[in-house]
N, C-alpha and C positions, 0 to 999 in steps of 0.2 A: 504494500500500500504506500502510495506516495501522494503528496499534495499535488493538485493539478498544476499549480504554478511551478513547482519544482520539476515535475515531469516534463512540462512544456519547455522549460529552460535547459534542463540538464539531460533528459533521457530521450532524446530524439533517436528513434530506431526505425530504419526502413529495411525491411526484409524483402528480398525478391520473391520469396514464397512464404505464405503464412505458416507459422509453426503449428503443427498438429500432433497431439498426443491422445492416445486412447484413454478414456476415463479420466481426463484431466481438463479442468476448465480454469480459465484465468479471467479475473475481473479487475478492471481499472476504474477508479472513482476518485472524486475529490473528497478525500478522507476527512478534511476539516469540516465540510458541510454535510456529508452523507453518511457518516459512520452509524448514526442512529437508525438509518433506513436499511442497513445491511441485514439480510437473513443469515446470521452467522452459522446457523445449523447446516448450511450448504457446504461448509468448509471444514476439512480435517486438519489442514496445515495453513497457517497464516505467516507470511514472510513480510517483515516490516523493515523498510529502509527509509532513511530520511526522517526518523523520529526527532532528530536534533533540530528540525525546522518547525516542529509543531508545538504550540503552547500547551495543548491539552493532551499530550501523549499518554499520560496515566489514565485519563478519562477514556480515551479510545481503547487502550489495552484492557481496561476494566470491563468494557462492553463485550469482550469475547467470552462466550460461554465456557464453563468449566470443561476440562478434558481435551482441549484443542492443543495441538503441537504449535509452538510459536518460535520462530527464528527471528532474531533481531540483528541488524547490522549497525554497530555503533562506532562512529569515529571518535578518536580521543584527541583530536586537534581542535584548536579554536579557529573560528572563521566568523567574519562579520554577520553572515546570515544564519548562524547557529543560535538557537535560543538558549542552549545549555551545552556544556562540555562535561563528559564523564570520562575521566582519564584512567581511573583504577577500577579493578573488579569490585572493590568495596563500595565505591560510588555507584556503580551499576546495581549492586545488590541492595543498597540503601534506597535507591530510587524505585526499583521495580520488584524487590523481594516480597513486598506485601500484596502484590497483585498477580505475580507469576511465581510458579514453582521452578526456580532456576536450577537446571541440571548441570550445565557446563558453560564456562566462558573461555573462549579460545582467542588468543592473539592471532589474527588472520594475516595481518601485515603490520608494519610499524605504526600505522595510523588507524586501523580498524580492528574491532573485536566482534566476534560472533557469539551471540547468546542463544543457547538452546534451553527452552523452557516449556512448561505446560501451563495453560491458563487455569486459574483456581477460582 
């Protein structure tokens, strides 16, 4: 899930052929405006990128029903368009630990961490 503004500015992707997978669907929406309209029961896995751009990240994650697998991509660098910076595993656990059952935090690169969790 990404905000529409961020998607339009940063995630321009033109594929010569549409990506197709059996039994897999992909949804794109303006998460800032539309997360309350999502039928979360349709999703087993929620992948969240760009949470650092959203003021209401905890509110959005709290809307995910219990028992869904959640993957978060979290940068640990400051940027003028980031609402927050979470540099350490402890900061990530403090921010999201009460709304997600965090299983693992992995340093993916020098500037990104991947969080594997279950919604609670």
